[in-house]
C-alpha positions as CSV (number, residue, x, y, z in Angstrom):
1,M,0.0,0.0,0.0
2,I,1.3,3.4,-1.0
3,R,0.7,6.3,1.6
4,I,0.8,9.8,0.1
5,T,1.0,12.8,2.5
6,C,-1.1,15.5,0.9
7,P,0.1,19.0,2.0
8,F,-3.4,20.1,2.8
9,C,-5.1,16.8,4.1
10,G,-2.3,15.0,5.7
11,E,-1.3,11.2,5.2
12,R,-3.8,9.2,3.0
13,D,-4.0,5.9,1.2
14,H,-3.2,6.0,-2.5
15,S,-6.7,4.8,-3.4
16,E,-7.8,8.5,-2.7
17,F,-5.5,9.7,-5.6
18,S,-5.4,9.3,-9.3
19,Y,-2.1,8.9,-11.2
20,G,-1.7,11.9,-13.4
21,G,1.6,11.1,-15.5
22,D,5.2,11.9,-15.5
23,A,6.0,15.4,-13.9
24,T,9.5,15.6,-15.6
25,V,8.1,15.9,-19.1
26,A,8.1,19.4,-20.6
27,Y,5.3,19.5,-23.3
28,P,5.9,21.5,-26.5
29,A,3.9,24.6,-27.4
30,L,0.5,23.9,-29.1
31,D,1.7,24.8,-32.5
32,A,4.9,22.7,-32.3
33,P,5.5,20.1,-35.0
34,V,3.7,16.7,-34.6
35,E,7.2,15.1,-34.2
36,D,7.7,17.1,-30.9
37,W,4.3,16.1,-29.6
38,N,4.9,12.5,-30.4
39,A,8.1,12.5,-28.5
40,A,6.6,14.1,-25.5
41,V,3.6,11.8,-25.4
42,Y,5.0,8.4,-26.4
43,E,8.8,8.3,-26.0
44,R,9.2,7.8,-22.2
45,R,12.0,6.8,-20.0
46,N,11.4,4.0,-17.7
47,P,13.2,5.4,-14.5
48,R,14.6,3.2,-11.9
49,G,14.5,4.9,-8.4
50,P,13.2,8.3,-7.4
51,H,11.0,9.8,-10.0
52,K,8.5,12.8,-10.0
53,E,4.9,12.1,-10.8
54,Y,1.7,14.0,-11.0
55,W,-1.0,12.7,-8.6
56,H,-4.6,14.1,-8.2
57,H,-6.1,14.0,-4.8
58,L,-9.5,13.1,-6.4
59,N,-11.2,11.8,-3.3
60,G,-9.9,14.6,-1.0
61,C,-9.1,18.2,-1.5
62,R,-8.8,17.8,-5.3
63,S,-5.4,19.3,-5.4
64,W,-2.8,18.3,-8.1
65,L,0.5,17.2,-6.5
66,V,4.0,16.4,-7.5
67,V,5.0,13.2,-5.6
68,E,8.6,11.9,-5.7
69,R,8.1,8.1,-5.6
70,D,10.8,5.4,-5.8
71,T,9.8,3.2,-8.6
72,L,11.6,0.2,-7.0
73,T,10.2,0.4,-3.5
74,H,7.1,2.6,-4.0
75,E,8.5,4.6,-1.1
76,V,7.1,8.2,-1.3
77,G,9.5,11.1,-0.6
78,K,8.8,14.7,-1.1
79,V,5.1,15.8,-1.9
80,E,4.2,19.3,-3.0
81,F,1.4,21.2,-4.7
82,A,1.8,21.2,-8.5
83,H,0.5,24.7,-8.9
84,P,3.5,27.1,-8.3
85,G,1.3,29.7,-6.5
86,L,0.2,27.2,-3.9
87,R,3.7,25.7,-3.6
88,E,5.1,29.2,-2.9
89,S,2.4,30.1,-0.4
90,V,3.2,26.9,1.6
91,E,6.8,27.4,1.4
92,G,6.6,31.2,2.3
93,G,4.6,30.3,5.4
94,A,1.4,32.1,4.3
């Protein structure tokens, strides 16, 4: 069982969340060539060890999070809001 600590709701079971994809991928501009979009969407690394992923707290506060998860052990490390404004407000102590 994976336990994810939501910055707003606290520690929760992964069943409250929905996986949202690789948080390390930079998507191209909307008008970029189809080859660039193909590479961003289909050509993926298969990382071994710590990796950043998007998770949506679907059955909780509904926030999008960036979760660092070890792909070998499923151990969860750092968890932060995906939205930069929320991330800054939490880090700034506001």
